[in-house]
C-alpha angles and dihedrals in degrees: 000000000000117000123211121245092261092056091051089049091050091052092051089048088055089050090052091048091053089050093049093047095046108025096164103044109024103115139067128170120210105242100235126151091242093051092048093047089053091054092047099043095047098035091240126157131207085255089061091051092048090050091051093050096041101041110017110039114101133181090252088063089067117127107167147339172038089179136142111259115236091204109115092219095060095063095224097303120158115258133202126201126211136175118211136173107228126168087357092302125108109228133197108219124189116188140179133181111231126197116202108193092185093058093032086232137134116198144165115252112201106205095177134021110159142115112300107247109182115358120116101146106096104165094207105037 
Protein backbone atom coordinates (compact mmCIF):
# COMPACT_ATOMS: atom_id res chain seq x y z
CA UNK A 1 0.00 0.00 0.00
CA UNK A 2 1.26 3.44 -0.87
CA UNK A 3 0.43 6.20 1.56
CA UNK A 4 -0.07 9.77 0.53
CA UNK A 5 2.30 12.46 1.71
CA UNK A 6 -0.08 13.50 4.49
CA UNK A 7 -0.17 9.97 5.91
CA UNK A 8 3.63 9.80 5.93
CA UNK A 9 3.68 13.16 7.69
CA UNK A 10 1.16 11.89 10.27
CA UNK A 11 3.33 8.85 10.98
CA UNK A 12 6.41 11.02 11.48
CA UNK A 13 4.36 13.30 13.76
CA UNK A 14 3.50 10.21 15.82
CA UNK A 15 7.21 9.32 15.95
CA UNK A 16 8.02 12.79 17.24
CA UNK A 17 5.24 12.54 19.82
CA UNK A 18 6.67 9.24 21.09
CA UNK A 19 10.09 10.89 21.37
CA UNK A 20 8.70 13.90 23.25
CA UNK A 21 6.69 11.73 25.65
CA UNK A 22 9.53 9.31 26.34
CA UNK A 23 12.81 11.17 25.71
CA UNK A 24 15.06 8.70 27.55
CA UNK A 25 13.79 5.36 26.34
CA UNK A 26 12.10 5.81 22.96
CA UNK A 27 14.36 3.84 20.64
CA UNK A 28 15.39 0.27 20.01
CA UNK A 29 17.37 -1.10 17.08
CA UNK A 30 16.82 -4.64 15.90
CA UNK A 31 20.17 -6.38 16.39
CA UNK A 32 20.75 -7.72 12.88
CA UNK A 33 24.10 -8.35 11.24
CA UNK A 34 23.34 -5.80 8.52
CA UNK A 35 22.39 -3.08 11.02
CA UNK A 36 25.51 -3.72 13.10
CA UNK A 37 27.78 -3.77 10.04
CA UNK A 38 26.39 -0.38 9.04
CA UNK A 39 27.28 1.04 12.43
CA UNK A 40 30.76 -0.46 12.30
CA UNK A 41 31.63 0.40 8.68
CA UNK A 42 30.48 4.03 8.91
CA UNK A 43 31.51 4.66 12.51
CA UNK A 44 27.94 5.46 13.47
CA UNK A 45 26.49 5.25 16.95
CA UNK A 46 22.96 4.67 18.12
CA UNK A 47 22.94 8.39 18.92
CA UNK A 48 23.58 9.14 15.23
CA UNK A 49 20.67 6.93 14.17
CA UNK A 50 18.38 8.55 16.71
CA UNK A 51 19.39 11.99 15.44
CA UNK A 52 18.64 10.96 11.86
CA UNK A 53 15.19 9.64 12.78
CA UNK A 54 14.34 12.45 15.16
CA UNK A 55 15.70 15.44 13.25
CA UNK A 56 16.25 14.48 9.61
CA UNK A 57 13.41 12.24 8.39
CA UNK A 58 10.81 14.02 6.30
CA UNK A 59 7.59 12.87 4.64
CA UNK A 60 9.26 13.13 1.21
CA UNK A 61 11.69 10.39 2.37
CA UNK A 62 8.77 7.93 2.39
CA UNK A 63 9.24 4.70 0.41
CA UNK A 64 6.44 2.35 1.48
CA UNK A 65 3.90 1.50 4.12
CA UNK A 66 1.94 1.25 6.14
CA UNK A 67 2.22 -2.49 5.85
CA UNK A 68 2.13 -5.38 8.22
CA UNK A 69 5.58 -6.65 8.96
CA UNK A 70 6.09 -10.32 8.21
CA UNK A 71 8.95 -10.51 10.71
CA UNK A 72 7.95 -12.81 13.58
CA UNK A 73 9.61 -10.56 16.15
CA UNK A 74 7.47 -7.53 15.34
CA UNK A 75 4.20 -9.18 16.38
CA UNK A 76 2.22 -7.93 13.39
CA UNK A 77 2.86 -4.22 13.94
CA UNK A 78 2.55 -1.80 11.08
CA UNK A 79 5.82 -0.70 9.55
CA UNK A 80 6.85 2.29 7.50
CA UNK A 81 9.91 2.49 5.26
CA UNK A 82 11.92 5.60 4.49
CA UNK A 83 15.10 6.38 2.60
CA UNK A 84 17.24 9.26 3.77
CA UNK A 85 20.62 10.67 2.90
CA UNK A 86 22.46 11.24 6.18
CA UNK A 87 26.15 12.04 6.58
CA UNK A 88 26.46 11.67 2.77
CA UNK A 89 25.14 8.10 2.87
CA UNK A 90 21.71 7.03 1.63
CA UNK A 91 20.05 4.87 4.30
CA UNK A 92 17.11 2.49 4.21
CA UNK A 93 15.13 2.96 7.44
CA UNK A 94 12.27 0.69 8.51
CA UNK A 95 10.30 1.82 11.57
CA UNK A 96 7.38 0.73 13.69
CA UNK A 97 5.69 2.24 16.72
CA UNK A 98 5.37 -0.32 19.50
CA UNK A 99 3.07 -0.10 22.49
CA UNK A 100 4.07 -2.18 25.50
CA UNK A 101 1.13 -2.28 27.93
CA UNK A 102 3.15 -4.13 30.56
CA UNK A 103 5.77 -1.39 30.72
CA UNK A 104 3.25 1.38 29.97
CA UNK A 105 5.66 2.43 27.24
CA UNK A 106 5.45 3.44 23.61
CA UNK A 107 8.68 3.30 21.65
CA UNK A 108 10.11 3.32 18.15
CA UNK A 109 11.48 0.02 16.98
CA UNK A 110 13.96 0.44 14.14
CA UNK A 111 13.94 -2.82 12.20
CA UNK A 112 16.41 -1.66 9.55
CA UNK A 113 19.00 1.08 9.38
CA UNK A 114 21.52 0.30 6.68
CA UNK A 115 22.81 1.51 3.36
CA UNK A 116 20.13 1.59 0.75
CA UNK A 117 21.01 -1.01 -1.83
CA UNK A 118 18.45 -0.93 -4.58
CA UNK A 119 15.61 1.55 -4.05
CA UNK A 120 15.19 4.43 -6.40
CA UNK A 121 11.42 4.78 -6.40
CA UNK A 122 10.65 7.49 -3.88
CA UNK A 123 7.06 8.42 -4.63
CA UNK A 124 7.44 12.01 -3.33
CA UNK A 125 10.95 13.04 -4.37
